[in-house]
C-alpha positions as a printed Julia matrix, in Angstrom:
122×3 Matrix{Float64}:
 -125.74  141.46  120.89
 -126.26  139.0   118.06
 -128.14  136.78  120.47
 -130.53  139.61  121.34
 -131.19  140.35  117.66
 -131.99  136.68  117.04
 -134.25  136.47  120.09
 -136.1   139.68  119.31
 -136.15  139.73  115.5
 -139.94  139.69  115.25
 -140.35  142.41  117.87
 -137.79  144.57  116.06
 -139.69  144.2   112.78
 -142.97  145.16  114.46
 -141.36  148.16  116.17
 -139.87  149.35  112.88
 -143.3   149.21  111.21
 -144.97  151.06  114.11
 -142.29  153.74  114.05
 -142.62  154.0   110.26
 -138.98  153.11  109.83
 -137.5   150.81  107.28
 -138.11  147.27  108.41
 -135.16  145.09  109.26
 -134.26  143.26  106.14
 -133.02  140.01  107.66
 -133.59  137.13  105.3
 -134.32  133.63  106.52
 -130.83  132.61  105.36
 -129.22  135.44  107.32
 -131.3   134.62  110.39
 -130.16  130.99  110.2
 -126.54  132.19  109.95
 -126.99  134.47  112.97
 -128.46  131.59  114.98
 -125.53  129.33  114.06
 -122.96  132.02  114.9
 -124.67  132.54  118.28
 -124.34  128.84  118.96
 -120.64  128.94  118.02
 -119.96  131.91  120.28
 -121.64  130.42  123.37
 -118.45  128.52  124.26
 -116.49  131.77  124.13
 -119.05  133.51  126.34
 -118.9   130.71  128.92
 -115.09  130.74  128.83
 -114.98  134.5   129.34
 -117.26  134.25  132.34
 -115.28  131.37  133.86
 -111.86  132.92  133.29
 -112.97  136.31  134.62
 -113.43  134.99  138.15
 -112.02  137.41  140.69
 -112.49  135.21  143.74
 -110.67  132.12  142.55
 -107.49  131.39  140.56
 -108.21  130.9   136.87
 -104.8   130.48  135.22
 -105.01  126.71  135.55
 -108.31  126.75  133.67
 -106.97  128.37  130.49
 -105.7   125.28  128.67
 -108.72  123.05  129.48
 -111.05  125.9   128.51
 -109.35  126.45  125.14
 -109.39  122.71  124.46
 -113.08  122.62  125.4
 -113.91  125.47  123.02
 -112.01  123.74  120.22
 -113.79  120.43  120.79
 -117.21  122.09  121.04
 -116.64  123.87  117.72
 -115.41  120.69  116.05
 -118.56  118.82  117.1
 -120.91  121.61  116.07
 -122.76  120.85  112.85
 -123.46  123.72  110.49
 -126.31  124.01  108.01
 -124.96  126.7   105.72
 -121.76  127.29  103.8
 -121.33  130.69  105.48
 -121.6   129.16  108.95
 -119.04  126.53  107.97
 -116.65  129.31  106.93
 -117.13  131.08  110.27
 -116.56  127.82  112.14
 -113.41  127.02  110.14
 -112.09  130.53  110.75
 -112.67  130.26  114.49
 -111.01  126.84  114.65
 -108.06  128.12  112.65
 -107.61  131.15  114.89
 -107.77  129.04  118.04
 -105.15  126.7   116.65
 -102.91  129.53  115.46
 -103.13  131.8   118.48
 -103.64  129.49  121.41
 -102.12  126.13  120.54
  -98.84  127.19  122.18
 -100.57  127.14  125.57
 -100.24  123.38  125.79
  -96.45  123.65  125.63
  -96.17  126.25  128.41
  -94.56  124.9   131.53
  -95.18  126.83  134.73
  -92.26  127.39  137.08
  -92.6   128.23  140.76
  -92.31  131.96  141.32
  -88.98  133.07  142.79
  -90.86  135.69  144.83
  -93.03  132.98  146.35
  -89.86  131.0   147.11
  -88.34  133.98  148.91
  -91.44  134.47  151.04
  -91.44  130.79  151.96
  -87.71  130.91  152.76
  -88.11  134.03  154.93
  -90.95  132.41  156.9
  -88.78  129.37  157.61
  -85.86  131.56  158.82
  -88.01  133.29  161.5
């Protein structure tokens, strides 16, 4: 939604004037912040799309995707202090909430093992 506001800011201002409504009061500074936040959130949007695949297994993509988001955010340069705060908050939350994923060790499912064993017995 933020992306649409950024893309259509001028059209929204024109529509507000034509409809005799209060114009959107988005300052240049706020617009720059919205643009930077959109750029930060693109990695999350791509990750959501990738990890929502119904026709292919996605569990093995979680750790590389989280690492990719983290690296993309680290490389992203910000122009404003507010954008830097948003970036730091996102990086902090990724580290706090998802850093444990790298230590997860997957074990073969016992159900899968039973199915395999039963197929061998027949």
